[in-house]
N, C-alpha and C positions, 0 to 999 in steps of 0.2 A: 888617781886621787881617791881618797876615801874620807879624809877628815875635813871639817869645815875650814880649818886653818889653811890646809893645802889648797882648797878651792878659792879662798880669798886671795892667797898669794898668787895663784894662777891668774886671777882677774887683774890684779894690780900689775903684775909683770907683763901681761899681754895687752894692757889697756882695753879691758873688756867691761867697762862700766864699773861704777862703785857707788854705794849708797852714801847718805849724808854723814853717817857715823859708823866706825868700824864695829862698835858694840852691837848695832842693829844688823850689820852685815853678818856678823858671827851668829846671831840668832836665826837669821833666814837660812844660812847655809847649814846650821846645825839641824834644822828640820830635814834637809835633804840627807845629811849624814845619817840621821836616825831612821830614815825611810829606806835606806839601801839594804838589799838582800845580801846574804853572805857572799855569793858568787857574782855580784853585780859590780861593775867597774865604771866610775865616772870618767868620761872621755873629754868633756868640754863643759865649761861653765861661763856664765856672764850674769850681769845685773842690769836692771833697768826699770823704768816706770811702766807698770802693768796696765793694760787696757787704756792706753793713752788716747785721748781725744784732743786735749789742749793742755796748756801749762797749768791750768787750774782744775782740769777735769781728767782724773786718772785714779787708779786704785793704789797708788804709792809704790815704793820700791819692792821688788821681788828678786829672789835669787832663782836662777834657771840652771838646770843641769841636763846634759844628754849623757845617758849611760849606754851600755851595750844592749839594753832592753827597752828603754823608755825615755821620755822627755818629762822632767820633773820641774814644777813651778812651786815656789814656796815663799810664804810671807808670815813672819811672826808679828802679831799685833799686840797692843797693850793688853787686850783681853781676847784670847783665842788665837787661832792661826788658820791660814789657808794653805792647803797642800793638794796639788793637782798632779795627776800622773796620766800621761798619754802614751799608749803603746806606739812604737815607732811606725808600725804599719798603718796607724790611724792618721798619720801626718800626710797631707796632700801636697803642700808646697810651702816654700819660704819666699817672701818677697821683701823688697826694700824700697823705701821712698824717703826723700829728704826735704826738709824745709830750710829755713834760714840758719838755725843753730842746731836743731835736732834731726836725727834720722829715726825712722820708724821701721821696725821689722814686723812683718805680719806672718804669723804662723797659722796656716790654714789646716784645720783638722776636720775629720768627718763630722764632728758635732758642732764645732764653733771656731771662731778666729780669736787669736790673741794678738794685740798690738802692743809692742814693746818699744819705748822711746829711750834713746841714749844720745850722747853727743854725736854729731853727724859722722865724723870719721870712725868713731868706735862702732857705730851702728852698721856702717858699711862693712867694716872688718868682721863683725860678728855675723852679719848676714851671709857673707861669702863663706866663712869658715863653717857656719852651721849648715848651709846648703850642701857644701862639699862633703861634710861628715855624714849627713843623712843619706846622700846618694851612695856613699861608700857602704854604709851600714845596711842599706836596702838591697845591695847587690847580692844575688843568691850565691851561696857558697857551693862548691862542687857537690858536697853531700846534700845540700838543700835542693839541688836540681833533680836528684833522684826521687821520683815519685813512687816507684815500686821496687823495693829492694829485692824481692823474689825474681822479678824480671831481669835485674842486673845479674843475679847469680845464674839464671838460666842462660843468659847471653854469654856469660863467661864459660859455662860448660860447653855450649855449642861451639864457641870459638876454639876451645881446647880440643874438642873432637875433630874439628876441621884441620887444626895444626897436626894432630896425631896422624890423620890420613895423609897429609903432605909428607910427614916424616916417613911413614910406611912406604909411600910411593917413591921415596928417594929425592923429593924436591927440596926438602930441608935436611940439614945435618942435625945430629943429636945436639950439638952446641947451640945451633940456631933455635931448635925446638925448646931447649931448656931456658934460653934467654927470653923467648917470647912467653913462655909459661910463667916465668917469674914476673914479667911485666904485667901480664893479665891478672895475676893473683896479687899484685902489689907487694911482692916480696923483695 
């Protein structure tokens, strides 16, 4: 997803909250669209009442997006706008609680907490999906696990020398050596 329209359609199709008027939804999601970097991809979106404390005490509707890099919160106002960006590694936890009609998702970051209210079943759905997505995004990739590329290269060279010694000693055949060499070098 990259456009505001796609984000709104995703929310509607997946029952992930919606504001009171589509024209305002479009304004909120357009802020997110305009904030995206060229190589940034929106993975998940939803809408809800921001900083919810009670039915009459909240900051109004916001649009929320999780990208491959960050969590974006956006609200277009009559005068001005609010746009908040939180790096994914700054998010500590996602929790869910429910009341009679509304559910509240709490996004706990290093600096603050955001409480977002939606209809109860939608909030539960958003909470589960958001939590699972963030867990997946925070999983280290095989490349991210490598902390020292030079050590990896040194380890590969050492392993190749050991294999060569096994080849020279007749323990490995040339075919076995070639196959292991390709495997080590990622060919």
